[in-house]
C-alpha positions as CSV (number, residue, x, y, z in Angstrom):
1,M,-12.5,-26.1,-0.9
2,V,-11.8,-22.2,-1.1
3,E,-10.0,-22.6,1.8
4,R,-7.7,-25.4,1.1
5,L,-6.7,-23.2,-2.3
6,G,-6.5,-19.6,-0.2
7,C,-8.7,-17.9,-3.1
8,I,-10.5,-18.5,-6.4
9,Q,-9.7,-15.6,-9.1
10,I,-12.8,-14.1,-10.5
11,D,-12.5,-13.9,-13.9
12,T,-16.0,-12.6,-16.0
13,L,-14.8,-14.1,-19.2
14,N,-17.2,-16.8,-19.8
15,L,-17.1,-19.0,-22.7
16,V,-18.2,-22.0,-21.2
17,Q,-19.1,-20.7,-17.6
18,R,-17.4,-18.2,-15.0
19,S,-13.6,-19.2,-14.2
20,H,-14.6,-19.5,-10.4
21,Y,-17.6,-22.1,-11.3
22,L,-15.0,-24.1,-13.3
23,V,-12.4,-24.6,-10.6
24,M,-14.8,-25.5,-8.1
25,W,-16.3,-28.3,-10.4
26,S,-12.5,-29.4,-11.5
27,R,-12.3,-30.1,-8.0
28,L,-15.5,-31.1,-6.4
29,G,-17.1,-32.6,-9.4
30,A,-20.7,-31.6,-9.9
31,Y,-22.1,-29.4,-7.8
32,K,-24.7,-26.5,-7.7
33,P,-23.1,-23.2,-8.5
34,A,-26.0,-21.0,-6.9
35,D,-24.5,-23.3,-3.4
36,F,-21.2,-21.1,-4.1
37,D,-23.0,-17.7,-4.7
38,T,-24.7,-18.2,-1.4
39,L,-21.0,-18.7,0.3
40,V,-20.1,-15.3,-1.1
41,Y,-23.5,-13.5,-1.5
42,S,-25.9,-15.1,1.8
43,P,-25.7,-12.8,4.7
44,E,-26.9,-16.1,6.5
45,Q,-24.6,-18.5,5.0
46,R,-21.4,-16.2,4.0
47,S,-18.2,-17.6,4.0
48,L,-16.5,-15.8,1.3
49,F,-15.8,-12.5,0.3
50,E,-14.8,-10.3,-2.9
51,G,-11.1,-9.5,-2.4
52,W,-7.7,-8.9,-4.2
53,Q,-5.3,-11.4,-3.8
54,R,-2.5,-10.2,-6.9
55,V,-6.4,-10.5,-9.0
56,A,-9.8,-10.1,-8.3
57,S,-10.6,-13.0,-6.0
58,F,-13.3,-15.1,-3.5
59,I,-11.4,-15.4,-0.4
60,P,-12.4,-17.2,2.9
61,L,-14.2,-14.5,5.4
62,K,-11.8,-16.0,7.9
63,D,-9.2,-14.6,6.5
64,Y,-10.8,-11.0,5.9
65,R,-8.6,-9.3,8.6
66,Y,-5.5,-10.1,6.8
67,Q,-6.9,-8.4,3.8
68,L,-7.7,-5.3,5.9
69,P,-4.1,-3.3,5.2
70,R,-4.1,-3.9,1.4
71,M,-7.7,-2.7,1.0
72,L,-7.1,0.3,2.8
73,R,-4.0,1.1,1.0
74,M,-6.1,0.3,-2.2
75,R,-8.8,2.7,-1.2
76,E,-6.4,5.8,-0.4
77,N,-4.1,5.0,-3.3
78,H,-6.6,3.3,-5.7
79,G,-5.2,4.7,-9.1
80,E,-1.6,4.6,-7.9
81,G,-0.8,0.8,-9.1
82,F,-2.8,1.4,-12.3
83,L,-1.1,4.5,-13.2
84,R,2.6,3.3,-12.9
85,W,2.0,1.4,-16.1
86,F,1.3,4.6,-18.0
87,D,4.4,6.5,-19.2
88,Q,3.5,10.3,-20.7
89,E,2.0,8.9,-23.8
90,G,-0.5,6.7,-21.7
91,H,-1.7,9.6,-19.5
92,A,-2.6,11.7,-22.3
93,L,-4.5,8.8,-24.0
94,M,-5.8,8.5,-20.4
95,D,-7.2,12.2,-20.1
96,M,-8.7,11.7,-23.7
97,V,-10.4,8.7,-22.7
98,L,-11.7,10.2,-19.6
99,E,-13.0,13.5,-21.4
100,R,-14.8,11.6,-24.0
101,I,-16.6,9.8,-20.9
102,R,-17.2,12.9,-19.4
103,T,-18.9,14.1,-22.7
């Protein structure tokens, strides 16, 4: 199902259940969420990985090679996309927050 969809967004908000489990349930019906976890986290059966498709997502492992250029760019410029949303005021706020965390 994940291969047919291309990816499933990871969302940590879970009023009912985490969204990736709900997406699978809405398409497959009753299934065991542990089976989905096996596809992501079990070394023997892994066929999905956590990556970035506009948002944090579970992506088919067969598409890993297509994600490598983006992952390398994000590793080298990890703050670039995030910081472009901040104006001068935002940078000052970010500095204050980081200093508070350090303290």
